[in-house]
N, CA and C of each residue as an Amber inpcrd file, in Angstrom:
protein
   465
   0.8510000  -1.1740000   0.0000000   0.0000000   0.0000000   0.0000000
   0.8980000   1.2400000   0.0000000   0.7900000   2.0380000  -1.0690000
   1.5990000   3.2530000  -1.1520000   1.0060000   4.3350000  -0.2670000
   1.8560000   5.0170000   0.4910000   1.3620000   6.1300000   1.2910000
   1.0850000   7.3420000   0.4040000   0.4130000   8.3160000   0.9720000
   0.0640000   9.5440000   0.2600000   0.8810000  10.6980000   0.8390000
   1.4620000  11.5150000  -0.0260000   2.1340000  12.7510000   0.3870000
   1.2400000  13.9040000  -0.0510000   0.8070000  14.6880000   0.9020000
  -0.0830000  15.8200000   0.6350000   0.7530000  17.0880000   0.7040000
   0.7530000  17.8600000  -0.3920000   1.6390000  19.0150000  -0.5120000
   0.8990000  20.3430000  -0.5730000   1.3890000  21.2780000   0.1860000
   1.0490000  22.6890000   0.0310000   2.0520000  23.2520000  -0.9710000
   1.7130000  24.3470000  -1.6220000   2.6490000  24.9940000  -2.5440000
   3.3890000  26.1220000  -1.8350000   2.6370000  27.0980000  -1.3170000
   3.2550000  28.2600000  -0.6710000   3.9830000  27.8430000   0.5980000
   5.2560000  28.2200000   0.6860000   6.0630000  27.8800000   1.8480000
   6.6920000  26.5000000   1.7730000   6.3100000  25.7180000   0.7620000
   6.8910000  24.3910000   0.5660000   7.6640000  24.3600000  -0.7510000
   7.0250000  24.8100000  -1.8120000   7.6690000  24.8780000  -3.1280000
   7.9070000  26.3130000  -3.5730000   7.0280000  27.2030000  -3.2120000
   7.1620000  28.6300000  -3.5250000   7.6010000  29.3330000  -2.2490000
   8.8700000  29.7200000  -2.2000000   9.4270000  30.3480000  -0.9950000
   9.4380000  31.8590000  -1.1760000   8.2830000  32.4460000  -1.0350000
   8.1380000  33.8770000  -1.2520000   7.9140000  34.6070000   0.0630000
   7.7810000  35.9190000  -0.0400000   7.5720000  36.7560000   1.1370000
   6.4530000  36.2030000   1.9890000   6.4720000  36.3920000   3.2740000
   7.3250000  37.3170000   4.0130000   8.6690000  36.7230000   4.4290000
   8.8910000  35.4390000   4.2380000  10.1540000  34.8190000   4.6360000
  11.2130000  34.9840000   3.5550000  12.4310000  35.1170000   4.0020000
  13.5560000  35.1740000   3.0740000  14.1810000  33.7810000   3.0470000
  14.1960000  33.1340000   1.8920000  14.7470000  31.7760000   1.8130000
  16.1980000  31.7190000   2.2790000  16.5530000  30.6170000   2.9440000
  17.9380000  30.3850000   3.3520000  18.5790000  29.2950000   2.4930000
  17.8410000  28.8270000   1.4890000  18.3820000  27.9000000   0.5070000
  18.4290000  28.6310000  -0.8270000  19.2660000  28.1340000  -1.7190000
  19.3600000  28.7550000  -3.0430000  18.0390000  28.5600000  -3.7940000
  17.5630000  29.6260000  -4.4120000  16.3150000  29.5680000  -5.1750000
  16.5460000  30.1080000  -6.5800000  15.6000000  29.7920000  -7.4390000
  15.5800000  30.3500000  -8.7810000  14.1640000  30.8840000  -8.9970000
  14.0700000  32.0110000  -9.6660000  12.7630000  32.6130000  -9.9050000
  12.1830000  32.0360000 -11.1970000  10.9690000  31.5160000 -11.0820000
  10.2190000  31.0080000 -12.2370000   8.9300000  31.7990000 -12.3310000
   8.4990000  32.0670000 -13.5390000   7.1750000  32.6340000 -13.7210000
   6.2350000  31.4690000 -13.9360000   5.3240000  31.3010000 -12.9930000
   4.4230000  30.1530000 -13.0060000   2.9930000  30.6090000 -13.2310000
   2.2290000  29.7510000 -13.8400000   0.8290000  30.0420000 -14.0920000
   0.6070000  30.4120000 -15.5400000  -0.6400000  30.5440000 -15.8700000
  -1.0020000  30.9050000 -17.2400000  -1.7210000  32.2510000 -17.2190000
  -2.9800000  32.2390000 -16.9270000  -3.7440000  33.4930000 -16.8910000
  -3.2930000  34.4090000 -15.7670000  -2.8740000  33.8410000 -14.6690000
  -2.4760000  34.6280000 -13.5070000  -0.9870000  34.4560000 -13.2160000
  -0.1780000  34.4490000 -14.2620000   1.2580000  34.2040000 -14.1240000
   1.8880000  35.1700000 -13.1260000   2.7910000  34.6170000 -12.3160000
   3.5170000  35.4330000 -11.3550000   4.8630000  34.7860000 -11.0830000
   5.8500000  35.5880000 -10.7470000   7.1580000  35.0220000 -10.4210000
   7.1520000  34.4510000  -9.0060000   7.7510000  33.2720000  -8.8470000
   7.9030000  32.6660000  -7.5260000   9.3260000  32.1360000  -7.3950000
   9.7950000  32.0820000  -6.1390000  11.1200000  31.5400000  -5.8460000
  10.9610000  30.0530000  -5.5090000  11.6030000  29.2170000  -6.3090000
  11.5630000  27.7710000  -6.1060000  12.9720000  27.3200000  -5.7080000
  13.0850000  26.5030000  -4.6550000  14.4140000  26.0370000  -4.2630000
  15.1040000  25.2640000  -5.3850000  16.3760000  25.5410000  -5.5600000
  17.1830000  24.7600000  -6.4980000  17.2250000  23.3290000  -5.9460000
  16.8890000  22.3710000  -6.7600000  16.8530000  20.9760000  -6.3380000
  15.4580000  20.4970000  -5.9520000  14.4720000  21.3930000  -5.9400000
  13.1040000  21.0030000  -5.5630000  12.5440000  19.9560000  -6.5150000
  12.8410000  20.0600000  -7.8050000  12.3300000  19.0820000  -8.7710000
  12.8480000  17.6860000  -8.4300000  14.1110000  17.5930000  -8.0490000
  14.6810000  16.2950000  -7.6860000  13.9880000  15.7250000  -6.4560000
  13.7610000  16.5550000  -5.4470000  13.0800000  16.0880000  -4.2400000
  11.6710000  15.6060000  -4.5900000  10.9630000  16.3470000  -5.4480000
   9.6100000  15.9400000  -5.8470000   9.6180000  14.6260000  -6.6150000
  10.5950000  14.4180000  -7.4760000  10.6970000  13.1520000  -8.2140000
  10.9220000  11.9920000  -7.2460000  11.7850000  12.2030000  -6.2530000
  12.0320000  11.1560000  -5.2580000  10.7970000  10.9400000  -4.3800000
  10.0900000  12.0230000  -4.0750000   8.8630000  11.9070000  -3.2860000
   7.8190000  11.0940000  -4.0440000   7.6690000  11.3770000  -5.3360000
   6.6890000  10.6610000  -6.1660000   7.0640000   9.1870000  -6.3510000
   8.3310000   8.8510000  -6.1930000   8.7400000   7.4490000  -6.2670000
   8.3390000   6.6820000  -5.0080000   8.1730000   7.3930000  -3.9020000
   7.8520000   6.7670000  -2.6160000   6.3780000   6.9040000  -2.2210000
   5.7020000   7.9430000  -2.7440000   4.3410000   8.2890000  -2.3310000
   3.4690000   8.5650000  -3.5540000   2.1630000   8.4770000  -3.3650000
   1.2130000   9.0610000  -4.3130000   1.0360000  10.5020000  -3.8700000
   1.3480000  11.4430000  -4.7370000   1.3420000  12.8560000  -4.3680000
  -0.0230000  13.4760000  -4.6610000  -0.4820000  14.2940000  -3.7140000
  -1.7580000  14.9960000  -3.8120000  -1.5140000  16.4430000  -3.3900000
  -2.0860000  17.3710000  -4.1410000  -1.9970000  18.7850000  -3.7880000
  -3.0840000  19.1410000  -2.7800000  -2.7580000  19.9370000  -1.7730000
  -3.7450000  20.5210000  -0.8510000  -3.2850000  21.9490000  -0.6120000
  -3.7060000  22.8220000  -1.4950000  -3.1890000  24.1770000  -1.5140000
  -4.2480000  25.1240000  -2.0530000  -4.0810000  26.3960000  -1.7330000
  -4.9790000  27.3930000  -2.3200000  -4.7900000  27.4740000  -3.8360000
  -3.7300000  26.8690000  -4.3500000  -3.5090000  26.8120000  -5.7970000
  -4.4630000  25.8100000  -6.4430000  -5.0830000  24.9630000  -5.6630000
  -6.0530000  23.9300000  -6.0630000  -5.6610000  23.2370000  -7.3640000
  -6.5870000  23.1830000  -8.3200000  -6.3260000  22.4590000  -9.5730000
  -5.2720000  23.1550000 -10.4370000  -4.8980000  24.3700000 -10.0840000
  -3.8810000  25.1020000 -10.8410000  -2.4540000  24.7270000 -10.4450000
  -2.2830000  24.0810000  -9.3020000  -0.9320000  23.7870000  -8.8150000
  -0.1170000  22.9980000  -9.8430000  -0.6510000  21.9000000 -10.3000000
   0.1160000  21.0370000 -11.2050000   0.4560000  21.7300000 -12.5300000
  -0.5360000  22.2630000 -13.2470000  -0.1710000  22.8960000 -14.5140000
   0.7150000  24.1360000 -14.3330000   0.5170000  24.8770000 -13.2550000
   1.3210000  26.0830000 -13.0500000   2.7760000  25.7450000 -12.7560000
   3.0060000  24.6460000 -12.0640000   4.3620000  24.2770000 -11.6540000
   4.9960000  23.2030000 -12.5340000   4.2440000  22.6930000 -13.4890000
   4.6970000  21.5570000 -14.2980000   6.0470000  21.8020000 -14.9710000
   6.1730000  22.8840000 -15.6530000   7.4260000  23.1540000 -16.3720000
   8.5730000  23.4460000 -15.4070000   8.3300000  24.2750000 -14.4130000
   9.3890000  24.6780000 -13.4800000   9.9260000  23.4990000 -12.6780000
   9.0610000  22.5050000 -12.3900000   9.4670000  21.3850000 -11.5500000
   9.5200000  20.0570000 -12.2980000   9.3860000  20.1040000 -13.6170000
   9.4510000  18.8960000 -14.4410000   8.4720000  17.8280000 -13.9320000
   7.2290000  18.2660000 -13.7070000   6.1940000  17.3680000 -13.2000000
   5.6570000  16.5030000 -14.3380000   5.0760000  15.3540000 -13.9910000
   4.5070000  14.4990000 -15.0340000   3.3690000  15.1970000 -15.7710000
   3.1050000  14.7540000 -16.9850000   2.0380000  15.3440000 -17.7940000
   0.6870000  15.1460000 -17.1300000   0.4470000  13.9480000 -16.6250000
  -0.8200000  13.6560000 -15.9360000  -0.8000000  14.3440000 -14.5730000
  -1.7300000  15.2690000 -14.3410000  -1.7080000  16.0070000 -13.0720000
  -1.9440000  15.1130000 -11.8680000  -1.2570000  15.4490000 -10.7780000
  -1.5370000  14.7970000  -9.5160000  -2.8940000  15.2930000  -9.0390000
  -3.6210000  14.4810000  -8.3050000  -4.9210000  14.9290000  -7.7970000
  -4.7510000  16.0860000  -6.8120000  -5.8320000  16.7960000  -6.5930000
  -5.8100000  17.8860000  -5.6220000  -7.0390000  17.7770000  -4.7330000
  -6.8800000  18.2580000  -3.5230000  -8.0090000  18.3150000  -2.5990000
  -8.5640000  19.7300000  -2.6780000  -9.8100000  19.8930000  -3.0620000
 -10.3930000  21.2230000  -3.2190000 -10.7410000  21.8400000  -1.8640000
  -9.6840000  22.1620000  -1.1040000  -9.8930000  22.6500000   0.2560000
  -8.7970000  23.6370000   0.6330000  -9.1880000  24.7110000   1.2980000
  -8.2170000  25.6380000   1.8670000  -8.2140000  25.5200000   3.3770000
  -9.3510000  25.1750000   3.9360000  -9.5100000  25.0640000   5.3760000
  -9.9190000  23.6310000   5.6860000  -9.7240000  23.2290000   6.9290000
 -10.0700000  21.8710000   7.3650000  -9.3440000  20.8170000   6.5130000
  -8.0800000  21.1080000   6.2390000  -7.2940000  20.1990000   5.4000000
  -7.1640000  18.8120000   6.0190000  -6.9900000  18.7530000   7.3340000
  -6.7890000  17.4600000   7.9740000  -7.9800000  16.5350000   7.7280000
  -9.1710000  17.0670000   7.8170000 -10.3760000  16.2780000   7.5420000
 -10.3850000  15.8030000   6.0960000 -10.0600000  16.7030000   5.1690000
 -10.0330000  16.3480000   3.7450000  -8.9540000  15.3010000   3.4530000
  -7.8140000  15.4300000   4.1020000  -6.7250000  14.4620000   3.9060000
  -7.1620000  13.0790000   4.3670000  -7.7360000  13.0110000   5.5460000
  -8.1800000  11.7130000   6.0780000  -9.2400000  11.0830000   5.1820000
 -10.1620000  11.8880000   4.7070000 -11.2070000  11.3690000   3.8260000
 -10.5910000  10.8320000   2.5390000  -9.6840000  11.6090000   1.9490000
  -9.0330000  11.1850000   0.7040000  -8.1940000   9.9180000   0.9200000
  -7.4790000   9.8590000   2.0320000  -6.5890000   8.7240000   2.2960000
  -7.3710000   7.4320000   2.5010000  -8.5460000   7.5180000   3.0470000
  -9.4180000   6.3370000   3.2310000  -8.6680000   5.1540000   3.8460000
  -7.9170000   5.4270000   4.9100000  -7.2210000   4.3560000   5.6140000
  -5.7740000   4.1490000   5.2030000  -5.3590000   4.7610000   4.1170000
  -3.9490000   4.6480000   3.7150000  -3.0960000   5.5850000   4.5660000
  -1.8490000   5.2210000   4.8410000  -0.9650000   6.1250000   5.5750000
  -0.6560000   7.3630000   4.7350000  -0.4340000   8.4850000   5.4130000
  -0.1970000   9.7360000   4.7040000   0.7770000  10.6150000   5.4720000
   1.3550000  11.5650000   4.7310000   2.2070000  12.6080000   5.3110000
   1.7400000  13.9390000   4.7290000   1.4450000  14.8870000   5.5920000
   0.9960000  16.2190000   5.1680000   2.1690000  17.1750000   5.3150000
   2.6700000  17.6790000   4.1860000   3.8350000  18.5600000   4.1460000
   3.3450000  19.9830000   3.9040000   3.5170000  20.8430000   4.9220000
   2.9490000  22.1890000   4.8630000   3.7450000  23.0830000   5.8120000
   3.9240000  24.3310000   5.4430000   4.6240000  25.2580000   6.3270000
   3.7090000  25.8370000   7.3910000   2.4080000  25.7320000   7.2320000
   1.4620000  26.4150000   8.1270000   0.7490000  25.4660000   9.0870000
   1.2370000  24.2660000   9.2670000   0.5680000  23.3160000  10.1590000
   0.4590000  23.8880000  11.5750000   1.5340000  24.4730000  12.0650000
   1.5130000  24.9970000  13.4340000   0.6450000  26.2410000  13.5690000
   0.3490000  26.8990000  12.4650000  -0.5330000  28.0710000  12.5030000
  -1.9630000  27.6810000  12.8720000  -2.2790000  26.4150000  12.7580000
  -3.6300000  25.9430000  13.0480000  -3.8760000  25.7520000  14.5360000
  -2.8520000  25.9640000  15.3570000  -2.9820000  25.7210000  16.7850000
  -2.5530000  24.3050000  17.0920000  -2.7450000  23.9030000  18.3380000
  -2.3020000  22.5540000  18.6980000  -3.1450000  21.4800000  18.0050000
  -2.4630000  20.6040000  17.3030000  -3.1220000  19.4730000  16.6430000
  -2.5120000  18.2140000  17.2400000  -3.3280000  17.3560000  17.8370000
  -2.7620000  16.0980000  18.3320000  -2.1890000  15.2990000  17.1590000
  -1.0610000  14.6630000  17.3910000  -0.4390000  13.8530000  16.3400000
  -1.4350000  12.7730000  15.9140000  -1.8120000  12.7570000  14.6470000
  -2.8070000  11.7860000  14.1820000  -2.2530000  10.3640000  14.1770000
  -3.1460000   9.3940000  14.3400000  -2.7480000   7.9830000  14.3220000
  -2.6040000   7.4470000  12.9130000  -3.2870000   8.0700000  11.9570000
  -3.3270000   7.5390000  10.5940000  -2.3480000   8.2000000   9.6400000
  -1.5740000   9.1580000  10.1330000  -0.6530000   9.8620000   9.2530000
   0.3770000  10.6410000  10.0350000   1.0770000  11.4930000   9.3240000
   2.1870000  12.2400000   9.9060000   2.1010000  13.6970000   9.4770000
   2.1980000  14.5960000  10.4420000   2.2650000  16.0310000  10.1570000
   3.7280000  16.3830000   9.9180000   4.0090000  17.0440000   8.7970000
   5.3870000  17.3820000   8.4380000   5.4660000  18.8940000   8.2280000
   5.6140000  19.6450000   9.3320000   5.7570000  21.0870000   9.1710000
   7.1500000  21.4100000   8.6300000   7.2070000  22.2770000   7.6280000
   8.5020000  22.6800000   7.0820000   8.7050000  24.1770000   7.3060000
   9.9350000  24.5550000   7.4410000  10.3150000  25.9510000   7.5820000
  10.1270000  26.6130000   6.2190000   9.3310000  27.6870000   6.1160000
   9.0830000  28.3170000   4.8150000  10.3150000  28.9910000   4.2060000
  11.4220000  29.0080000   4.9330000  12.6770000  29.5310000   4.3720000
  13.4660000  28.4300000   3.6820000  13.0420000  27.1680000   3.9180000
  13.7340000  25.9950000   3.3730000  12.7980000  25.1720000   2.4960000
  11.5410000  25.0690000   2.9180000  10.5320000  24.3420000   2.1570000
  10.8440000  22.8760000   1.9750000  10.5600000  22.3880000   0.7870000
  10.6780000  20.9680000   0.4390000  12.1050000  20.4370000   0.5850000
  13.0750000  21.3320000   0.6170000  14.4670000  20.8960000   0.7020000
  14.7760000  20.2270000   2.0370000  13.9130000  20.3880000   3.0340000
  14.1030000  19.7510000   4.3370000  13.5460000  18.3320000   4.3640000
  12.9310000  17.8920000   3.2710000  12.2590000  16.5910000   3.2370000
  13.1440000  15.5510000   2.5530000  13.3580000  14.4410000   3.2480000
  14.0470000  13.2880000   2.6710000  12.9540000  12.2540000   2.3890000
  12.5630000  12.0680000   1.1210000  11.4330000  11.2020000   0.8050000
  11.5450000   9.7660000   1.3110000  12.7110000   9.1650000   1.2350000
  12.8700000   7.7810000   1.6830000  12.7140000   7.7030000   3.2030000
  13.3750000   8.5950000   3.9200000  13.2580000   8.6170000   5.3800000
  11.8260000   8.9360000   5.8010000  11.1550000   9.8210000   5.0720000
   9.7780000  10.1760000   5.3810000   8.8590000   8.9650000   5.2220000
   9.0450000   8.2140000   4.1550000   8.2160000   7.0180000   3.9390000
   8.4060000   6.0280000   5.0860000   9.6520000   5.8120000   5.4660000
   9.9250000   4.8940000   6.5740000   9.2810000   5.3970000   7.8570000
   9.3860000   6.7040000   8.1220000   8.8050000   7.2720000   9.3350000
   7.2860000   7.1630000   9.3320000   6.6700000   7.4010000   8.1850000
   5.2130000   7.2840000   8.0970000   4.7790000   5.8680000   8.4620000
   5.3910000   4.8720000   7.8550000   4.9930000   3.4950000   8.1430000
   5.3180000   3.0970000   9.5800000   6.4710000   3.5230000  10.0810000
   6.8570000   3.1820000  11.4500000   5.8850000   3.8030000  12.4560000
   5.6010000   5.0770000  12.3000000   4.7050000   5.7520000  13.2540000
   3.2750000   5.2610000  13.1510000   2.7720000   5.1130000  11.9530000
   1.3830000   4.6730000  11.7830000   1.2170000   3.2580000  12.3300000
   2.1460000   2.3700000  12.0200000   2.0750000   0.9980000  12.5130000
   2.1210000   0.9650000  14.0400000   3.0190000   1.7760000  14.6400000
   3.1500000   1.8300000  16.0960000   1.8820000   2.3840000  16.7320000
   1.3360000   3.4360000  16.1660000   0.1570000   4.0760000  16.7550000
  -1.0990000   3.2230000  16.6310000  -1.1900000   2.4550000  15.5610000
  -2.3880000   1.6630000  15.3470000  -2.3490000   0.3230000  16.0840000
  -1.1540000  -0.0650000  16.5800000  -1.0850000  -1.3690000  17.2750000
  -1.3140000  -1.2260000  18.7570000
């Protein structure tokens, strides 16, 4: 059973204001009708490719269905878009519903902004520093941690 990696865009892949990135970034103009420049960490495409090898990737971002096509060229994403959860609020509920019992990892810079969230039994909260974003994620180690924690919590 492949786990699910749920991704936010802002603060994870797009390292824009108000934080100043502490990793090397490159500016890409992303989007079509609403194109805008964003700072993407150098090496983010590689991390995403490794993440997709370990997880089924799902977007959970205010970018909604636009995330994949807007970032496709900049991050060398597959032609077939990854699914997205049409939610800006109550993401944890949407993630659990989408996962339907599969283990998951939610990668987002704003997890702690939601207040105290008890560590879920069915998945893993992965808060990232918005100055580093996805570059702090080791996909292989994350997959192992998801299975280890979920198995331990459910037994």
